[in-house]
Structure formats: C-alpha cells, structure tokens
N, C-alpha and C positions, 0 to 999 in steps of 0.2 A: 732499297728503292728510294727512300726519302733523301738519301745523300745525292743521288743523281738528279732528283727534282730540284734540290737546293742549288746544285752546280748549274743546271740549265737556267734556272731563274736568275742566278747571279750573273751569268754570261749575258743574258738578255738585258738585265738592268745595266750592266757595264756598257754594253754597246748602245743601248737606248739613251743612257745619260750622255754619252759622247756626242751623239747626233742631236740631242735635244738641248745641248749647251748648258746642261746642269749636271751636277754631280750628286749621285745617290750613293748612300753607303753600301759597300759591298760586303757580303759575308765572306770572311777569310776562309779559304779552302786550301788544303794541301793535296795536290794531285801528283805528288812524286810517285813514280812507278807506273803512272797511267800514260798510255800512248794514244795520240790523236793524229789524224790527218785533216788538214783544212785546205780545201780547194779554193782557188781565187784569193789567195792569202797575201797578195801584193798591194791591195788597196781596200778602202772602205771597210765594210763589216768584217771581211776576212782578216784584214790587217789587225783590227782592234780585237778580234777573237783570239788571234795568236798572241797579241800583247798580254791579254788577260790570262790566257793559259800559261804563258811563260812566267808571269808574275806568281802564279800558283804552282810553279815547279813541275808542270806537265812536260812530257817529252812530245814535241810537235814536229811533224813533217809538213812544211809549207809546199803545197803542190801549185806551181805557178807556170804560166806559159813563157814568161820572160825572166830568166834567172838573174840577169843583171839588175832588173828592177826588184826582184825578190831579195837579192842580197843587200841592196840598198835599204829596203824595208827592214830586213833583219838587223842591220847595223843601227837603224833608227830605234827599233824596239830595244835592242841591247843597251843603247845609250840612255833611253828613257827609264830603264830599270837599274841604272847605276853603273853600267859598263862592264859588268862581270860576265862570267860564263853562263850561258843558258842552254838548256837541251833542245835547241830548235835548229832544224836543218832546212835548206832550200833544195827542192828537187823539181826538175822540169817535167811538166805534163801539159799537153794541149788537148783539151776535151773535144776540140773540133777534128781531131785525128785519132781514130780508133787505134792505130798502130802506136801512137804515143801513150794512150791510156794503157794499152797492154804492156808496153815497156815499163811504165811506172809501176804497175801492179806486180810485174815479174820481179823488179828490183826490190819492192817491199817484201814480197814473199821470200826472196833469197836472203833477205836480212834476218829472217826468222823472228821478227819482233811480234809481240802481241799487238792487237789493235782494239782499244777500248771504245773509241768514238771516231766515226768517220763523219766529218762535217762537209756536206756537199753544198758549198756556198757560191762557187763561181757562176757567173752569168753574164750575158751580154745581150744587146739588142742591135740587130743590123737592120737598117732601114732599107737596104738593098736586098734583093733576092739572090743569095749566093749559095751555090751548091758546093758542099765539101767534097774532098777526094773520095769519101765513102759513099757519096750519092745522096746526102741528106741536106736539108736547108740548114744553114749555119747556126742560126739562133736555136733551132730545135735540137740539133745535135749537141751543141755546147751546153745548153741549159738542162737538157733532159737525157738524151740518149747516151752521151758520154758519162754522165753520173751513174746512169743505170748500169752500164758496162763496168765501170769502176767498182761499184758496190757488189755486183755479181762476182767479179774476179777476186775481191777481198773477203768474200763470205767465209772462207776457211778461218783466217785469223780472227774475224769478228765473232764467229760461233765459238772458237776456242777461248775467247776472252769473256764469255758470258758472265755477267749480264752486260753486254756491250750495247752500243746505240749507233744508229745512223740518223743524222739530223739533216733534213732537207730545208735549206734556207730559200725563201721565195720573196717575191715582191708583189706589188699591186699593179704591175705593168699590164697585166691582162685586161684591166679596165680601159686601156687606151685602144684596144683593137677590137675587131669583130671577125667572126668566122663566116665566110661565104660558102654555104653548103651546096650552091649550084655550080654549074660548069664555070670554069675560068680559063684564062689564056694559058695557065700553067698545067693544064690537064685536069684530071679529076672528073668530077661529074658523078654519074651513078654507076 
C-alpha cells in the first residue's frame, strides 16, 4: 500500500513541478511489469504522466482520440528519455463515442494483459451545446460517461491485478459554471 502512495505522490509531484515551472526531486521508482492505461495522453497532464511512467519502466497504453498526435507525442517522449525503446503504445479511443470505448476495451481484453492502473485523465470543455451520437451532451459524455463505461468494461483485468487502482483526474472548471435547476430551453424542468 505504501508503495502505491509513493508512486501516486511522485506522479503528482512530477506533473505539478512541470506546470509550476520548478523541478522537485522525484522518488525513483521501478514500475517494470506494471501495466497502465492513460486516457487523454496526447497533451498536458496525460502526456507528462506517460513520460514519467515510461521513465519508470511501466508498460503504458496511451488512449488518444487522434493517433497521429499521439504518435508524435510518443516520439517526443522517446526522444526526451534518450531515444531508446520504451514499453508505450498509442491506441485510438474517442470517449465521446461509446462504440469507440467498447472497441478499445475489447482490444485491451483480447490482449490478455493485466491492468494495474487506469488513469482517467481525458477531458474537454465545449462552449457549444453538442449532442453526441449516443444522445448525451459532449462534455458530459467525454469527461464522465465515457470514463465510467471504460472503467466498467475493464473491471475484469483491474480486479485480476489487485491491488489495482483507478485514478480520476479532474480540474477546477466546475467553478466556472452554474446549474440551473429550473426549466430551460433544452428541456428538463421537474
């Protein structure tokens, strides 16, 4: 249990130091043989999480909507770590499409890999009210429903890899909005 807390703290420190423009010492960890999935891994916190995990020899699947961008990020990470071979792969998954989430999960299940940590990091904010092909508002499906479905579909390998973890990354974006509990032009009401 203590090892997992050290790993989680070290990842947070690594990511935080990147965005705070200061370097904090990292606890060296060897995660060889541990398997991770990171959603939203082609930019920001997801990208830096993958970089740190790769530095610590973890096996990582980068779940990204745009594989061209994901592969460019993978090359950047590989170069920053000395250009050698790293156990990181780029797989396509669009959280705004349940069919894509199901296909990703099926591919992972078919691979028969263990899953030690699922990091649900991807997120977006759409200022427009967009309905997905599944009938949900885009931001809600991408940030919440898609991750919920992914976690549910991967519960088998997560439970088999116990003590495994699911990490939900969030932001403070909720402070920018408000919920109108009355009737609105989009339906709802009581």
